[in-house]
C-alpha positions in Angstrom: 76.5 -72.8 16.1 76.5 -76.3 17.8 72.6 -77.1 17.0 71.9 -80.2 15.5 68.9 -82.1 13.4 67.8 -85.2 14.7 66.1 -87.7 12.5 64.2 -91.0 13.1 65.2 -94.0 10.7 62.0 -95.7 9.5 61.5 -98.3 6.8 61.0 -95.5 4.3 64.2 -93.8 5.0 65.0 -90.9 7.6 62.2 -88.8 9.0 63.4 -85.4 10.6 62.1 -85.3 14.2 63.6 -81.7 15.3 65.8 -79.1 14.1 68.2 -76.9 16.0 68.4 -79.5 19.1 70.5 -78.0 21.9 69.8 -80.6 24.6 69.3 -84.7 24.5 68.5 -86.0 27.9 67.6 -89.7 28.7 64.0 -90.0 29.9 61.6 -92.5 30.8 62.8 -95.1 28.4 63.6 -92.7 25.8 65.0 -89.0 25.2 63.8 -85.7 25.7 65.0 -83.3 22.8 65.1 -79.5 23.2 65.9 -77.3 20.5 67.0 -73.5 20.5 63.6 -72.1 20.7 62.5 -74.3 23.5 60.5 -76.8 21.7 60.4 -80.2 23.1 60.0 -83.7 22.0 60.2 -87.0 23.6 61.3 -90.1 21.2 61.3 -93.6 22.4 63.8 -95.0 20.6 67.9 -95.3 20.8 70.7 -93.4 19.5 72.2 -95.2 16.3 74.6 -92.5 15.1 75.9 -89.2 16.2 78.1 -87.2 13.6 79.0 -83.6 15.3 80.9 -82.3 12.2 77.6 -82.7 10.3 75.5 -81.6 13.2 73.4 -84.6 12.5 72.1 -87.4 15.0 70.0 -90.6 13.8 67.9 -92.6 16.2 66.2 -95.9 15.3 63.7 -97.9 16.9 63.9 -100.2 19.8 63.9 -103.6 18.5 60.4 -105.1 18.8 58.8 -101.6 19.7 57.5 -98.9 17.5 59.3 -95.6 17.9 57.0 -93.0 19.3 57.4 -88.9 19.4 55.4 -86.8 22.0 55.7 -83.0 21.7 55.7 -81.1 24.9 55.1 -77.4 25.2 58.0 -75.1 25.1 60.3 -74.1 27.7 60.6 -70.3 28.4 
């Protein structure tokens, strides 16, 4: 399987944003994450690291802006 986990880097460490991510699309100064089950999250941040062997993506806040997350309804 090719799904990944997406984490947001914070001052306290890494926070899991979404599991089983199958799609990452640039959208509105951030990214739309969609997982295997259709759950969607929009994050306003930038990609810091992608490790496809470990199925792990780390994002970090844009300098001078707080990272935000918005959940959307599932895609059917």
